[in-house]
N, C-alpha and C positions, 0 to 999 in steps of 0.2 A: 836764412833758409835756402836762398838760391845762390850758387856759384855762377854769378853772371859773367859771360864771355864777352860781351860789350860789341860795339859796332852797330851795323845796320840791322837792328833786330826790332821787330814789332812789339807793341803792347796792345792789350785789348781796347778796341775804340770805345768811346763814350756812346757813340750811336753810329749806325751804317756799318760800313765795312772798310777795311784797310788791306793792302796787298804790298808783299814783297816780291819783287820780280826775280826771276831765276838769276842764278849767278851768285857772287859772293865767295869768300875765301873761306877755306877750312881753317880752323883755329885749333890750336893745342889746348887740350883741357887739363894738362898736367898728369896725365896718366899714359906713360909710354905706348905707342901704337894706336893711341886713340885720337880721332879728331872729330870736332863738331862744327856743324853749320847751324848756328842758332836761327831759328825762325820766329819764336815769340818767347819773350821772358817778361813776365809781369808779376811782380812781388806782391802787389796789391790785390790782384785777382788770385794769386796763388797758383800760377801756371807758368810751366816752361815746356817748349816743343822744340826739340833738336832733330836734325838729321845726324846720325852717328856712324862713323865710318872707323871700322876696326881693321887695322893692317894684318896680313898673314902673320901668324905667331903671337899677335897681341894678347895679354893676359892682364886681368884685374883681380887682385887678391879679395878674399871674402870680405863684403862689405854690405852696407844697407842704406837706405834712403829714407827720410823722415816723411816723404810724400807717397801718394799712391803712384806707382810707376807702371805705364803702359808701353809696350814694346810690339811694334810691327815690323817683321822682317821683309825687307825689299829684295835684298841680294846675299847670296852666300849662306853660311851657317855660323852658329855660335852655340856654346854650351854654357849652361849656369851651374853644372855641379849636380843638376836633378836630371836635365834632359838635353838633348840637342834640337836646335831650331832651325828651319829653313824658310825660303820664301813663301809668303802667305801665313805663317805662323803668327799668332797674337798671344801675348804673355801679359797677365795683369798681375802685379805684385802688391801685397798689403804693405803699407808703411811699416818699416823695421824689418822687413823679411830678408834674412841674410842670403846672399848669393855671391857666386864669383862670376867671372866672364873669361871664356877662353875661345879664341878665334884661330883655329888652326890654319884655315884658308882664307880668313877675312871676311867681313860682311859690312852691309849697309843698312841700318835700321831707321825707323822713325821712332823716337822716344819721346813720351809726353809724362811730365810729371805734374801732378795736381796736389794741392793742399788737401789734407784729410778733414773734409767738412764734419765728419763725425765726432772728431775730438774737440771740436769748438764748444 
């Protein structure tokens, strides 16, 4: 379900809170022009949260995700073939919703993937 990037990444704690301090390296996710800073990856909980950086000119072909995808735009703009989004925009996609990604000038987004609990 998840394409774990590895390293200093949190999982959901059994109780209380856990913290990942600022820093860490951007990691290649296998799509040219896109880099991720994984914050949380927990397959058991069905959750993944990344900072996603798209370099100017980065594009990703039409694709979908099996999870619910939530995207909050922090900087820059990107298009998904439906609309163009900028800072403060929040997008939620249903599992399996096809979309592309094109970042003419680059962007920084907070992306959260959550297992579709309705399918269970």
